[in-house]
C-alpha positions as CSV (number, residue, x, y, z in Angstrom):
1,X,94.6,57.0,37.2
2,X,94.5,60.3,36.0
3,X,98.2,60.8,35.0
4,X,100.3,58.4,32.8
5,X,103.8,59.3,31.7
6,X,106.3,58.1,29.4
7,X,109.0,60.3,30.7
8,X,110.5,61.2,34.2
9,X,107.9,63.7,35.3
10,X,109.0,66.9,37.3
11,X,106.7,69.4,38.9
12,X,107.8,73.0,38.2
13,X,106.4,75.8,40.4
14,X,106.6,79.5,39.5
15,X,105.3,82.1,42.3
16,X,104.9,85.6,41.6
17,X,103.8,88.4,44.0
18,X,100.8,90.1,42.7
19,X,100.9,94.0,42.2
20,X,104.5,93.8,44.1
21,X,105.2,97.5,42.6
22,X,102.4,99.0,44.7
23,X,103.8,97.5,48.1
24,X,104.7,100.1,50.6
25,X,107.7,98.1,51.9
26,X,109.0,95.7,49.1
27,X,112.3,94.9,50.8
28,X,110.5,93.7,53.9
29,X,108.1,91.3,52.0
30,X,110.9,90.1,50.0
31,X,113.0,89.3,53.2
32,X,110.0,87.4,54.7
33,X,109.4,85.4,51.4
34,X,113.0,84.4,51.5
35,X,112.6,83.1,55.1
36,X,109.3,81.4,54.2
37,X,110.9,79.7,51.4
38,X,113.8,78.5,53.5
39,X,111.5,77.0,55.8
40,X,109.5,75.2,53.1
41,X,112.9,73.9,51.5
42,X,113.8,72.5,54.8
43,X,110.2,70.9,55.9
44,X,109.6,69.3,52.4
45,X,113.2,68.3,51.6
46,X,112.3,64.8,50.4
47,X,109.7,66.2,47.8
48,X,112.0,68.8,46.4
49,X,114.3,68.4,43.3
50,X,115.5,71.9,43.4
51,X,115.3,74.3,46.3
52,X,112.8,77.2,46.2
53,X,114.7,80.1,45.0
54,X,113.8,83.9,44.5
55,X,114.9,84.3,41.0
56,X,113.8,88.2,40.5
57,X,112.8,90.6,43.2
58,X,109.3,89.4,43.2
59,X,109.2,86.0,41.9
60,X,110.6,82.5,43.0
61,X,110.7,79.1,41.7
62,X,111.1,75.4,42.7
63,X,111.2,72.0,41.5
64,X,109.5,69.0,42.9
65,X,110.0,65.3,42.2
66,X,106.4,64.1,43.2
67,X,103.3,65.5,43.7
68,X,102.5,64.0,47.0
69,X,102.8,67.5,49.2
70,X,102.3,70.0,46.4
71,X,99.2,71.4,47.7
72,X,100.6,71.8,51.3
73,X,103.9,73.4,49.8
74,X,101.8,75.9,48.0
75,X,99.2,76.7,50.8
76,X,101.9,77.0,53.2
77,X,103.6,79.6,51.3
78,X,100.3,81.4,50.6
79,X,99.1,81.2,54.1
80,X,102.6,82.4,55.7
81,X,102.7,85.4,53.3
82,X,99.3,86.6,53.7
83,X,97.8,89.1,53.1
84,X,100.3,89.7,50.6
85,X,98.6,88.0,47.1
86,X,100.8,85.5,45.3
87,X,99.8,83.6,42.1
88,X,101.1,80.1,41.3
89,X,101.9,78.3,38.0
90,X,102.4,74.7,38.0
91,X,104.0,73.0,35.2
92,X,104.2,69.2,34.7
93,X,107.0,67.9,32.4
94,X,110.5,66.7,31.6
95,X,113.6,68.9,32.5
96,X,116.1,68.6,29.8
97,X,118.9,70.4,31.5
98,X,121.3,69.7,34.5
99,X,119.4,70.2,37.8
100,X,120.9,72.2,40.6
101,X,119.6,70.9,44.0
102,X,120.7,73.8,46.0
103,X,119.3,76.6,43.9
104,X,116.3,76.7,41.3
105,X,118.3,78.7,38.7
106,X,119.5,77.6,35.3
107,X,117.5,74.3,34.7
108,X,115.2,74.6,31.8
109,X,112.7,72.3,30.1
110,X,109.1,71.7,29.4
111,X,108.3,71.5,33.0
112,X,109.4,75.2,33.8
113,X,107.9,76.3,30.4
114,X,104.5,75.1,31.3
115,X,104.9,76.8,34.7
116,X,105.4,79.9,32.8
117,X,102.4,79.3,30.6
118,X,100.4,78.7,33.8
119,X,101.4,82.2,35.4
120,X,100.7,84.0,32.1
121,X,97.2,82.4,31.8
122,X,96.7,83.7,35.3
123,X,97.7,87.3,34.4
124,X,95.6,87.2,31.4
125,X,92.4,86.3,33.4
126,X,93.3,88.8,35.9
127,X,93.4,91.5,33.2
128,X,90.1,90.5,31.9
129,X,88.6,91.0,35.4
130,X,86.8,87.6,35.3
131,X,84.9,86.7,38.4
132,X,86.1,83.9,40.5
133,X,89.7,83.9,39.0
134,X,91.9,81.5,40.6
135,X,95.5,82.4,41.9
136,X,96.8,78.8,41.2
137,X,96.8,77.3,37.6
138,X,98.5,74.0,36.3
139,X,99.5,73.1,32.6
140,X,100.4,69.7,31.6
141,X,100.7,67.8,28.4
142,X,99.1,64.6,29.6
143,X,96.7,63.1,27.4
144,X,93.9,63.3,29.9
145,X,93.2,66.9,29.7
146,X,89.9,66.4,31.5
147,X,92.0,65.8,34.6
148,X,93.8,69.2,34.1
149,X,90.5,70.9,33.7
150,X,89.2,69.2,37.0
151,X,92.0,70.5,38.9
152,X,92.1,73.9,37.6
153,X,88.3,74.1,38.4
154,X,88.8,72.9,41.9
155,X,91.6,75.6,42.2
156,X,89.1,78.2,41.2
157,X,86.5,76.9,43.6
158,X,89.0,76.9,46.5
159,X,90.0,80.4,45.8
160,X,86.2,81.3,45.8
161,X,85.8,80.1,49.1
162,X,89.1,81.5,50.4
163,X,88.0,85.2,49.2
164,X,84.7,84.8,51.3
165,X,86.5,84.3,54.6
166,X,86.8,86.9,57.4
167,X,90.0,87.3,59.4
168,X,88.5,85.1,62.1
169,X,87.2,82.4,59.6
170,X,90.7,82.3,58.1
171,X,92.4,81.8,61.6
172,X,90.2,79.1,62.7
173,X,90.0,77.4,59.3
174,X,93.9,77.5,59.0
175,X,94.3,76.2,62.4
176,X,92.2,73.3,61.7
177,X,94.0,72.4,58.6
178,X,97.3,72.8,60.2
179,X,96.6,70.7,63.4
180,X,94.0,68.4,61.7
181,X,92.4,67.7,65.0
182,X,89.1,68.3,66.5
183,X,86.9,71.2,67.0
184,X,87.5,71.1,70.7
185,X,91.2,71.3,70.2
186,X,90.9,74.2,68.0
187,X,88.6,75.8,70.7
188,X,91.1,75.4,73.5
189,X,94.0,76.8,71.3
190,X,92.2,79.8,70.5
191,X,90.4,80.2,74.0
192,X,86.8,80.1,72.6
193,X,83.8,77.8,72.9
194,X,83.4,74.7,70.8
195,X,80.2,75.8,69.5
196,X,81.8,78.8,68.1
197,X,84.3,77.1,66.2
198,X,81.8,75.0,64.8
199,X,79.8,77.8,63.6
200,X,82.9,79.3,62.2
201,X,83.8,76.2,60.3
202,X,80.2,75.9,58.8
203,X,80.0,79.6,57.5
204,X,83.4,79.4,56.1
205,X,82.7,76.1,54.2
206,X,85.5,74.5,55.8
207,X,84.2,70.9,55.1
208,X,83.7,71.6,51.4
209,X,87.2,73.2,51.3
210,X,88.8,70.2,53.1
211,X,87.2,67.7,50.9
212,X,88.4,69.5,47.7
213,X,91.8,69.6,49.0
214,X,91.8,66.1,49.6
215,X,90.9,65.5,46.2
216,X,93.6,67.3,44.8
217,X,96.1,65.7,47.0
218,X,95.0,62.3,45.9
219,X,95.1,63.2,42.2
220,X,98.3,65.0,42.3
221,X,99.9,62.4,44.4
222,X,99.8,60.1,41.3
223,X,102.5,62.1,39.9
224,X,105.9,60.4,40.8
225,X,108.6,58.3,39.1
226,X,107.6,54.7,40.2
227,X,105.8,54.0,37.1
228,X,108.3,55.1,34.6
């Protein structure tokens, strides 16, 4: 077990569009983000304690009641909004106020404080122009901080792999992840030969990427209320 809680843990997620003031059409991007969040709220309804909501023009937040699908949720938002860059802060902790199911505004507590801290950590690292900077960061008060370090290290490695993808590699890899089937099936959908898919997956380090995602999902899936 990586996580042990003596309280009812929530997972707060705060997302923030990078360099939003430089966008040529901010309204179109905001409208697209609103549609993407509505889709996520519907698709992952059972995991969501408070629906993802745009809180500022370029920022949004949501609250999860377990970690089972946190990676899928974040990556779905990220991939649907691509090539718009988004940073994600994840905070694990209590929520000390009432929770409004339909809109993630007004609730407060350590979970949100830590998500905000995670976002600020990402911004600081970006200003330092560190190489291999992740776009996802997690903060928690759990005793096992080694687990938090592992998670954030994997986030950095995933980001490094993603940034190396060409547009074609991204298309093939995301199709493979979305459908979870075979190279042959991907080739048929994208109307190319299977050996081409195999080469693209290998050059894009797909299998290392997928293995890292599986590890994260296993670790974060431990976050739930069943053991409280």
